[in-house]
N, C-alpha and C positions, 0 to 999 in steps of 0.2 A: 717528786712532786707529781702529781694527777696530771692526766691532759687537760681536764677541765680548769685546772690552776695556773695553766699556764698562759703568757701573754695572748690574748685572743687575734684571730685573725679577722674575724668577722664579729663586729657588735651592732646589734639592733636595739634601739631605744625608743620607748615611748611611740609604735606604730599604730595608728589610727586610720580607719576607713569604713566610710560609711556609703550605702547605696540607698539613696530615699532616706526611708525612716529605719532602715536596719541597718545596725553597727557591725558589721562584719569583722572587723578587727578593733579591738579596744584594749590600746595599751600595751601590746606584745612585746616584751624584750626579753632578748637572750644574747648569748655568745658561743662563740664555738673557736677553740683552740687549735692550733696548727696540727694536723694529722688525726683530728678528732672525729669519729663517726657519731653524728647527731641525727636520731630519727623524732619527728613531728608526727603526732598522731592523734586522732582525735575523732568523734563520730561526724557524720556528714553534714555538712553547714558549719562546723566548727571555726572555720575560718582558714584552714591550714593551705588552700591553693592560693587564696587571696595574699595571705602573708608573704607565701613565695612570689607572687607577681608583683608586691610590693618591693620585696628586697633586691629583685632582679631588674627593677625597674619596668615592668611591663606596665602598671599601674602607678598612679602618682598619689602618695599617701597625705591623708588630710593634716597629718602631722607626725612628727617622729624623723628619725635620722637612721641612716645606713652606715656603716664605716668597714671598709674592709684596710685592716692594717692602721696606716696613717691618713688614707685617703676617705673622707665623706664623699659619698658618691650622692650626684645631682639626683633628685627626686624626678621621677616618671622618666627617666632616660635611660633605655636598656644599653645602648651605646657605651653611654659611661660606664654603667656597670660591668660591661663587657670587659672595657679597658681598665677596669679596676682590678678582675682578676674574679669575676663572677661569670660562671658559664652555667647553662642549666639545660634540661628536658622538659618538656610538656605532657601534662596529664594526658592528654589525647593523642599524642604523636604528632609531632610536626615535622615534614620531611618536604622536600621539592620533589613532588612525583614525576615530573618530567626530567628532571637530573638523575644521572647517575650516582651510584655509592659515592664514588671518588669525587664527583664534584659535590655533592651534598656535604661530604665531610670538609673539603677544600674550604667552604664557606664559613666555616668554623675557625679559619687561619686568617681572616681579614683584619681582627684585631693586631696580627704581628706583623701586617704586611708595610715594610717601609720603602723599598726600590721603588715600588710599583704605584705607591702613593707620595709622589716625593714633596707636596704641598700639602699633607693630610692638615695639618695645624689651620688652615684657612679654610677648612670646609663649616666652620661656625661662625665666620665673618660674612656676612652678607654681600659687603661692597665687594669683597676680594675673594669670594669662593669660585668665582668663575677662572680666576686665575689657576686654582687648583685643579679644575676641570680639563683646563686647557691641558695642563701638564700630565695628567693621568692620561688624557687621548693621545699625548705626544707618546709616551711611552709604550701605550698600549699598541702603537703603529708602527714604530722603530725601538723595539726591545733593546735597552742597553744591557751590556754585559752584567752589571748588576743585577738587574730583571731577571736576566736568563740563569744567573746564579741562585738567586732568590727562588724561583719555581722550582730548579733543580732540587732544594733542599726541600722544598714543600711537597714534591712527589715522593720524596723517601721517607718524609714525615708520617705521611698519609698511608705509604705503604705498610710501614710499623705500627701504625694504630690499627689498620684492619687486620693486621695479624693478631692482635690482641683477643679477637673473636674466633680464631680457629679458623676454620675451612667454613663458616658460616657466611663470612663476608666476602675475603677473598676472591675467589673464585667469579663472585658475582659483580667485581668490581666497578666493572665498565656497564651493568643493567641499570635499566632506569627505575627508580625505586618505588612506582607503581605497580611493577610487575613482582616486588617480592612478598613475601608472607607477611604477617603483621608482626612477629617477632622479630623478623630480620631489617623491618623497617625501623623498629625500637632500638635494635644496637646499633645502627646506624647512627640514629640521633645522639645516641650516649658517645659513640665515636666521634662525631661532630662536637661536641660538647668537652671531649678532651683533648682534643686535637691541639689547644692553646695552650696545655698546661696551666690550667685554671688555679687560682688561690684556692677558690672555693667551687665545689660540685654542688649543684641544687638537682636533685633528681624527684619529680614529680609522679609517683606512682610509676616506675617502670618496667614493674613486673605485672601492672594489669591487664587484664585478659590474656596474661598468659598459662599455658597447661604447668603440669608440675615438673616436668622434665625442661621444660624452658625456663621455667621460674628457679629452678636448680642452678643451671647454667648461668642465669644472671647473678644469683647468689654467690658462685663461685668467681664471678669476675670483679663483682664488688669487693670480696673478701680480698682478693688478689691488689687490688687498687688501697683499700686499706691498709694491705700489709706495706705496700711501698710508700705511705706516708700521704695518701692524697687525703684533704679537707673534705670531707662529705657530708650535704644536708639531705638527708632522704626523708618524703612522704610518701607513708605505704600502708595500705591496710592488711597486707600477710604479715601475720605476727609471727610467721617462722623466720621471716626474713630479720624483721625489727630485733627480735629476740637474739638471731644468731650474730648479727654484726652490729649493733650499737654499743658503744660505748655510755651513752646516755640517751635519755628518750623526756621529750618534752611533750606535754598533754595540753590541747586546745580544747575548750568546750565554749560555746558561743562568743567568740573572737577573743578569749583570755586564757594566759597561761594558768592551768588549776593546779598541775604537778609536773615534777621534773625528778629526776634521779636513774636509778638502773632500768631495765627492761622489768624484773621481776618486783621492783620496788613501786613503779608507777603503777602496773597491771593489778597490785593487790591493794592500791590507794583507793579508800574509801570514796573519794569525788569523782576518780575516774571509773570506777565501778556504777556509781551512781550516773554517772553521764554516759557510759553505755547501755546498762542494763534499766535503767529509769528508777531505780530502786536501790536502797542500802540493802548488803547483805554482809554475811560473816565474812571478814577478812579470811585469809590463809585458804580458802577455797574457792577464791572470786576469780582469780589470775586465768586460768583458764577458760572459764565461763567468759570473760571479758575479751580474751584473745579472739575465742569461737566468733563473738557476737561483731568483732571488728573485721574478721573475715569473711562473713556473712554478708556486710554491707556493699551497695554496689556503690562503687566508687565514684566522687562528688564530682560533678560538671566545674570545669573551670569557671572562676569568679565565686565560687563557694568558700 
């Protein structure tokens, strides 16, 4: 049984979102199986990042559902998506500049904290949420043995996650992220997304702005994650990564899925050729030109 035929861990059904009179996402549907590496590509403005923002709860859809395994994720609630097992990085990179690498990665563990958030379930109950806040304040001022043990385990997990990136992050673990290179800020963001062992990892153009050497390093790290069985959804303009890593590619144009298949199949699909090149051309010779056109595009801004 192929990966795409296994029981899906992520199922997206009928997603729609408009901005004013623009239909950015128009009935997008797809699924991702456990351990599958799926890339979403498409011309600028095709709806890729809006789709990821909808799946991760950053945006609320006009309609449609996102399911992680058996859980239907509450729309427009990023914390609900995170607790369901969705972790993500952002197109333009988002780290807390005044926090260290270690502190940034620690943020990714918040969905796994138990001892330090003893009444977390009350956070969504307006009348009772104060009880949870008081409990959090108490354990922060008087760290109980369970809290200390939890923090020790977290420190070990953070060290292990930073080690994934070799000597890029570990020697700088206590440096504020605003002092880091662009590539190391992106690595920090990936480490933060991975630290909680997500069911699905969403990567929105992780190699954008990186040079050839940095891109190759990220590609090797993603290949390692794939080999370890991590389920990954990648948005990326760099077709070298898409071709090397993807089990399956989904192509969007004007907010709709227009093609799906292996990298070579979709890059040679007449609909994809027309979307990227603006004209139909002889198939069989078009795949490289589509890949070149995709890599020449300026990465879309968040909201496209």
